[in-house]
Wavefront OBJ file of the C-alpha trace (Angstrom):
o trace
v -29.472 -7.904 92.543
v -28.259 -11.646 92.274
v -28.838 -13.659 89.088
v -29.779 -17.502 89.046
v -28.015 -19.989 86.501
v -31.181 -21.752 86.301
v -32.616 -18.538 84.966
v -30.209 -17.912 82.299
v -30.810 -18.450 78.455
v -29.910 -21.977 77.567
v -26.488 -21.768 75.863
v -25.091 -19.409 78.808
v -26.671 -21.508 81.120
v -24.759 -24.622 79.966
v -21.660 -22.612 79.999
v -22.144 -21.364 83.285
v -22.658 -24.998 84.170
v -19.145 -26.302 82.625
v -17.763 -23.560 84.301
v -18.876 -24.102 87.999
v -18.078 -27.876 87.147
v -14.419 -26.747 85.836
v -13.389 -24.402 88.727
v -11.421 -26.315 91.377
v -11.045 -23.498 94.024
v -14.683 -23.316 94.943
v -16.124 -25.264 97.858
v -19.348 -24.574 96.949
v -20.497 -26.064 93.454
v -24.099 -26.645 94.252
v -25.335 -22.743 94.261
v -27.475 -21.270 91.512
v -25.980 -18.025 92.426
v -24.185 -17.213 89.392
v -21.623 -14.600 91.287
v -20.832 -17.752 93.542
v -20.821 -20.391 91.262
v -17.390 -19.793 89.459
v -14.529 -17.292 89.035
v -15.641 -15.365 86.277
v -11.397 -14.273 85.842
v -10.761 -17.896 85.074
v -12.751 -18.446 82.597
v -12.125 -17.943 78.471
v -14.883 -15.181 78.620
v -12.980 -13.332 81.694
v -14.610 -10.827 83.781
v -16.488 -8.319 81.442
v -18.681 -10.724 80.059
v -19.708 -12.559 82.839
v -20.520 -9.175 84.398
v -22.220 -8.085 81.523
v -24.537 -11.826 81.831
v -24.882 -11.179 85.608
v -26.524 -7.910 84.279
v -28.587 -9.537 82.070
v -26.509 -7.856 79.323
v -26.477 -11.265 77.347
v -24.918 -9.734 74.018
v -21.656 -9.591 75.209
v -21.389 -13.690 75.648
v -23.170 -13.736 71.951
v -20.601 -11.857 70.802
v -17.928 -13.303 72.536
v -18.990 -16.815 71.127
v -19.775 -15.467 67.922
v -23.474 -17.316 67.769
v -26.766 -15.244 67.363
v -29.195 -15.312 70.256
v -32.465 -17.408 69.958
v -30.547 -19.925 67.173
v -30.710 -16.519 64.804
v -34.232 -17.316 63.818
v -37.603 -15.879 64.726
v -40.492 -18.130 64.763
v -42.448 -17.874 61.514
v -39.664 -15.546 59.607
v -38.767 -15.684 56.312
v -40.226 -17.617 53.578
v -41.274 -21.342 54.237
v -38.947 -24.144 53.728
v -38.683 -25.213 50.106
v -37.407 -29.011 50.592
v -39.696 -29.062 54.640
v -36.098 -28.732 56.408
v -33.299 -26.652 56.878
v -30.753 -26.286 54.385
v -26.700 -26.266 53.829
v -24.179 -24.842 51.451
v -21.872 -27.706 49.717
v -19.024 -27.196 47.559
v -17.709 -29.548 45.144
v -14.640 -29.641 43.016
v -15.370 -32.006 39.996
v -13.573 -31.832 37.020
v -14.374 -28.964 34.526
v -15.550 -31.486 31.695
v -17.537 -32.966 34.413
v -19.523 -30.261 35.870
v -22.404 -30.087 33.702
v -23.095 -33.799 34.709
v -22.858 -33.091 38.074
v -25.296 -29.903 37.816
v -28.081 -31.802 36.363
v -27.637 -34.868 38.720
v -28.398 -32.237 41.797
v -31.162 -30.202 39.876
v -32.824 -33.613 39.239
v -32.894 -34.477 42.947
v -33.945 -31.204 44.208
v -36.720 -31.281 42.342
v -37.707 -34.648 43.724
v -37.215 -33.127 47.197
v -38.978 -29.869 46.921
v -42.362 -29.762 49.147
v -45.447 -29.348 47.166
v -47.995 -27.057 48.306
l 1 2 3 4 5 6 7 8 9 10 11 12 13 14 15 16 17 18 19 20 21 22 23 24 25 26 27 28 29 30 31 32 33 34 35 36 37 38 39 40 41 42 43 44 45 46 47 48 49 50 51 52 53 54 55 56 57 58 59 60 61 62 63 64 65 66 67 68 69 70 71 72 73 74 75 76 77 78 79 80 81 82 83 84 85 86 87 88 89 90 91 92 93 94 95 96 97 98 99 100 101 102 103 104 105 106 107 108 109 110 111 112 113 114 115 116 117
């Protein structure tokens, strides 16, 4: 059973197309057949990862690239977003004598941004 690049999950499809474009040893660059599109061994993922992908075992690819499938999110999972958008952790290294000032400013600003229910 052959696997079509166009039917792969987005991140894997993008990487497969990138590998297909870079492989200079193939004459048929227009194929949608994964197993004919590029030489698996010539990629950084190697034979095993691409063989797994061709057998619909995507976990090898995600593990190799250290990414979570589906962006690591489930629809409507977890609590609602406190600020109405994704957040990130930020680290600052202020002088110890000024830390309380930074803490106060950040807390006040975060209170302004909270999405009211």
